[in-house]
C-alpha positions as CSV (number, residue, x, y, z in Angstrom):
1,X,78.5,57.1,75.4
2,X,79.0,60.7,74.1
3,X,80.5,61.7,77.5
4,X,82.9,58.8,77.4
5,X,84.0,59.7,73.8
6,X,84.4,63.3,74.7
7,X,86.5,62.4,77.7
8,X,88.7,60.1,75.6
9,X,89.2,62.9,73.0
10,X,90.1,65.3,75.8
11,X,92.7,63.0,77.2
12,X,94.3,62.4,73.8
13,X,94.4,66.1,73.1
14,X,95.8,66.9,76.5
15,X,98.5,64.3,76.3
16,X,99.5,65.4,72.8
17,X,99.6,69.1,73.9
18,X,101.6,68.2,77.0
19,X,104.1,66.3,74.9
20,X,104.6,69.0,72.2
21,X,104.9,71.7,74.9
22,X,107.5,69.7,76.8
23,X,109.5,69.3,73.6
24,X,109.3,73.0,73.0
25,X,110.4,73.7,76.6
26,X,113.5,71.5,76.1
27,X,114.5,73.4,72.9
28,X,114.0,76.8,74.6
29,X,116.0,75.7,77.7
30,X,118.9,74.6,75.5
31,X,118.7,77.9,73.6
32,X,118.7,80.0,76.8
33,X,121.7,78.1,78.4
34,X,123.6,78.3,75.1
35,X,123.0,82.0,74.8
36,X,124.2,82.9,78.4
37,X,127.2,80.6,78.1
38,X,128.3,82.9,75.2
39,X,126.9,86.1,76.7
40,X,127.1,86.1,80.5
41,X,124.8,88.6,82.1
42,X,125.9,91.1,84.8
43,X,122.3,91.0,86.1
44,X,122.2,89.1,89.4
45,X,118.6,87.9,88.9
46,X,119.4,86.6,85.4
47,X,122.5,84.8,86.8
48,X,120.3,83.1,89.5
49,X,117.7,82.1,86.9
50,X,120.3,80.7,84.6
51,X,121.9,78.7,87.4
52,X,118.6,77.3,88.4
53,X,117.7,76.5,84.8
54,X,121.0,74.6,84.3
55,X,120.0,72.1,87.0
56,X,116.2,72.0,86.4
57,X,113.7,71.7,83.5
58,X,112.3,74.9,82.0
59,X,109.4,76.2,84.1
60,X,107.6,79.6,84.4
61,X,109.3,80.5,87.6
62,X,112.6,79.8,89.2
63,X,113.4,78.8,92.8
64,X,112.8,76.0,95.2
65,X,109.5,77.5,96.4
66,X,107.7,76.0,93.4
67,X,108.9,72.5,94.2
68,X,106.4,72.0,97.0
69,X,103.4,72.3,94.7
70,X,102.1,69.2,92.8
71,X,99.0,69.2,90.7
72,X,98.3,65.5,91.3
73,X,97.9,66.2,95.0
74,X,94.9,68.6,94.4
75,X,91.5,67.0,95.3
76,X,88.8,68.0,92.9
77,X,85.1,67.8,93.7
78,X,81.8,68.3,91.9
79,X,79.1,70.3,93.6
80,X,75.8,68.4,93.7
81,X,73.7,71.6,93.6
82,X,75.2,73.2,90.5
83,X,77.3,70.5,88.8
84,X,80.4,72.7,88.8
85,X,83.9,71.4,89.7
86,X,85.6,73.0,92.7
87,X,88.6,72.7,95.1
88,X,88.9,73.7,98.7
89,X,91.0,76.9,99.0
90,X,91.9,77.6,102.6
91,X,88.5,76.1,103.7
92,X,86.5,77.9,101.0
93,X,85.0,76.4,97.8
94,X,86.7,77.8,94.7
95,X,84.7,76.9,91.6
96,X,86.0,76.4,88.0
97,X,84.4,76.4,84.6
98,X,81.7,73.8,83.9
99,X,83.7,72.6,80.9
100,X,86.9,72.0,82.9
101,X,88.0,68.4,83.4
102,X,89.5,67.2,86.7
103,X,93.1,67.4,85.4
104,X,92.6,70.9,84.0
105,X,91.3,72.0,87.4
106,X,94.3,70.4,89.2
107,X,96.7,72.1,86.9
108,X,95.0,75.5,87.1
109,X,94.7,75.5,90.9
110,X,98.2,74.3,91.3
111,X,99.4,77.2,89.2
112,X,97.3,79.6,91.3
113,X,98.9,78.3,94.6
114,X,102.3,78.6,93.1
115,X,101.8,82.1,91.8
116,X,100.6,83.4,95.1
117,X,103.3,81.8,97.2
118,X,105.0,84.5,99.2
119,X,108.3,83.9,97.4
120,X,106.8,83.9,93.9
121,X,107.4,86.9,91.6
122,X,103.7,86.7,90.7
123,X,102.5,87.3,94.3
124,X,100.3,90.4,94.5
125,X,101.0,91.2,98.1
126,X,103.9,91.3,100.6
127,X,104.3,92.6,104.2
128,X,104.8,96.1,102.9
129,X,102.1,96.0,100.2
130,X,99.0,94.3,101.4
131,X,95.2,94.5,101.7
132,X,94.0,96.0,104.9
133,X,90.8,95.3,106.7
134,X,87.8,97.1,105.1
135,X,89.6,97.8,101.9
136,X,87.7,97.9,98.6
137,X,89.3,95.7,96.0
138,X,89.0,95.9,92.2
139,X,90.0,92.5,90.8
140,X,90.5,93.3,87.1
141,X,90.6,90.2,84.9
142,X,89.8,88.0,87.9
143,X,89.1,84.7,86.0
144,X,88.3,82.3,88.9
145,X,88.7,84.9,91.6
146,X,91.3,83.1,93.7
147,X,93.0,86.3,94.9
148,X,89.8,87.9,96.0
149,X,88.6,84.7,97.7
150,X,91.8,84.6,99.8
151,X,91.0,88.0,101.2
152,X,87.2,88.1,101.1
153,X,86.7,88.1,104.9
154,X,88.7,91.3,105.3
155,X,87.4,93.2,102.4
156,X,84.6,95.8,102.7
157,X,83.7,95.1,99.0
158,X,85.2,93.5,96.0
159,X,84.4,94.3,92.3
160,X,85.2,91.3,90.1
161,X,85.7,92.2,86.4
162,X,85.5,89.2,84.2
163,X,84.0,89.0,80.7
164,X,84.1,85.3,80.0
165,X,80.6,83.8,80.6
166,X,81.8,80.4,82.1
167,X,84.0,82.2,84.6
168,X,81.1,84.4,85.6
169,X,79.0,81.3,86.4
170,X,81.9,80.0,88.5
171,X,82.3,83.3,90.3
172,X,78.7,83.5,91.2
173,X,79.0,80.1,92.8
174,X,82.3,80.8,94.6
175,X,81.1,84.2,96.1
176,X,77.5,83.2,96.9
177,X,78.3,83.2,100.7
178,X,79.5,86.8,100.4
179,X,77.2,88.1,97.7
180,X,76.2,91.2,99.7
181,X,79.8,92.5,99.3
182,X,80.6,91.2,95.9
183,X,79.8,92.8,92.6
184,X,80.5,90.9,89.3
185,X,80.9,93.1,86.2
186,X,80.8,90.9,83.1
187,X,82.7,93.2,80.8
188,X,86.2,93.5,79.3
189,X,88.1,96.4,81.0
190,X,89.9,98.8,78.7
191,X,89.9,102.5,77.8
192,X,86.7,102.2,75.8
193,X,83.0,102.0,76.8
194,X,80.3,100.0,75.0
195,X,80.2,96.8,73.0
196,X,81.2,94.7,76.0
197,X,84.0,97.1,77.1
198,X,84.2,99.3,80.1
199,X,86.8,101.7,81.5
200,X,87.4,101.9,85.3
201,X,86.9,105.7,85.1
202,X,83.5,105.2,83.6
203,X,82.5,102.6,86.1
204,X,83.8,104.0,89.4
205,X,83.5,107.7,89.0
206,X,79.7,107.3,89.2
207,X,80.0,105.4,92.5
208,X,80.5,106.8,96.0
209,X,82.8,103.8,96.8
210,X,86.2,103.8,95.2
211,X,88.8,100.9,95.3
212,X,91.8,101.0,97.6
213,X,93.6,98.2,95.8
214,X,93.6,97.3,92.1
215,X,94.8,93.9,90.9
216,X,95.2,94.0,87.1
217,X,95.9,90.9,85.1
218,X,94.2,91.1,81.7
219,X,96.3,88.9,79.4
220,X,98.3,91.7,77.7
221,X,95.7,94.5,77.7
222,X,97.1,96.2,80.8
223,X,98.1,99.4,78.9
224,X,94.5,100.1,77.9
225,X,93.3,99.5,81.4
226,X,95.7,102.1,82.8
227,X,94.7,104.5,80.1
228,X,91.1,104.1,81.1
229,X,91.6,104.8,84.8
230,X,93.6,108.0,84.8
231,X,90.9,110.0,86.5
232,X,90.5,107.4,89.2
233,X,94.3,107.6,90.0
234,X,93.8,111.2,91.1
235,X,90.9,110.5,93.4
236,X,92.5,108.8,96.4
237,X,95.6,106.9,97.6
238,X,95.6,103.5,95.9
239,X,97.8,100.5,95.5
240,X,98.1,98.8,92.1
241,X,99.5,95.3,91.5
242,X,100.0,95.2,87.7
243,X,101.2,92.3,85.6
244,X,104.2,93.1,83.3
245,X,105.0,89.9,81.5
246,X,102.6,89.6,78.7
247,X,104.8,91.6,76.4
248,X,108.6,91.9,76.5
249,X,108.6,95.7,76.8
250,X,105.7,96.0,79.4
251,X,107.9,96.4,82.4
252,X,109.7,99.5,81.0
253,X,106.5,101.0,79.6
254,X,104.6,100.7,82.9
255,X,107.5,101.8,85.0
256,X,107.5,105.1,82.9
257,X,103.7,105.4,83.3
258,X,103.9,105.2,87.1
259,X,106.8,107.6,87.3
260,X,105.0,110.1,85.1
261,X,101.9,109.9,87.2
262,X,103.6,110.4,90.6
263,X,103.6,106.8,91.8
264,X,106.2,105.1,93.9
265,X,106.7,101.7,92.2
266,X,108.9,98.6,92.4
267,X,109.0,95.2,90.8
268,X,108.6,92.0,92.7
269,X,111.9,90.2,93.1
270,X,112.6,87.4,90.6
271,X,112.0,86.7,87.0
272,X,109.8,84.5,84.9
273,X,109.5,83.0,81.4
274,X,106.2,83.6,79.7
275,X,105.1,80.1,78.5
276,X,102.7,81.4,75.9
277,X,105.4,83.1,74.0
278,X,108.0,80.3,73.6
279,X,107.7,80.3,69.8
280,X,108.9,83.9,69.6
281,X,111.2,84.1,72.7
282,X,114.3,86.2,72.3
283,X,117.0,87.5,74.6
284,X,117.0,88.3,77.4
285,X,114.3,85.6,77.6
286,X,113.3,86.4,81.2
287,X,110.8,89.0,82.1
288,X,109.8,90.9,85.2
289,X,106.5,89.6,86.5
290,X,104.8,92.4,88.4
291,X,104.9,96.0,89.4
292,X,103.6,97.2,92.8
293,X,102.7,100.8,92.7
294,X,101.2,103.4,95.1
295,X,100.5,107.1,95.0
296,X,100.7,107.2,98.8
297,X,104.4,106.6,98.9
298,X,104.0,103.7,101.3
């Protein structure tokens, strides 16, 4: 009976949250279109985003690439051996939190597929910026580990940094078939060490094996991660895919950081709207999503 009641409460909360978020999206969409009707932008990407928004509901990304993904099409299973929910990601089991309901898993996985579409501004790789066979990957803020799972066969080793306990349980299940080349570090990555925090300098400088590729998505703490890996950036040629949308000014700040540290860097094409900041959204509304940087001038 408790499980039935909990499920009912979850559905009520989910539908109410979806309703209120939808209303908020409608208000923000109207605000953006009204602003650019009065203040046309010379920026081509903003023009394209506004044109798309004028014909579609407000979403995180813009472009027809996202229209091929639908959450209700995602089959969700429960593993009999551990009780965790999972989906099949390119033939491999991708596990989610034990507390996640089916609809949550569908929405999360659909968002992951969309983000890593080759045309999405959130895609960490492209033909000129990719993971090579036998690379070592540091997946910083990995959550469910989807990006690492997509490349696990080619990687020499992957270091998964994730501090949330439920995600760690899911990661252990997902990467069990490759456990000999996967290390899970249950800590929050920053420029500090101790009390559940760890810097990348502190962790990797003591190891003979250093990452070739860093994927960094830590919900707004990217600046402290970069501050805590300055020594590592001098050790070898590396690639860094860094999220720049959690704060309005992140793209400019991180562009300066990479320029000052001798990195070639470029944004991914396209823009996004950060859905977690709709209550405080201000012009120009749109944000650059990702910087791809290398100190090897690839």
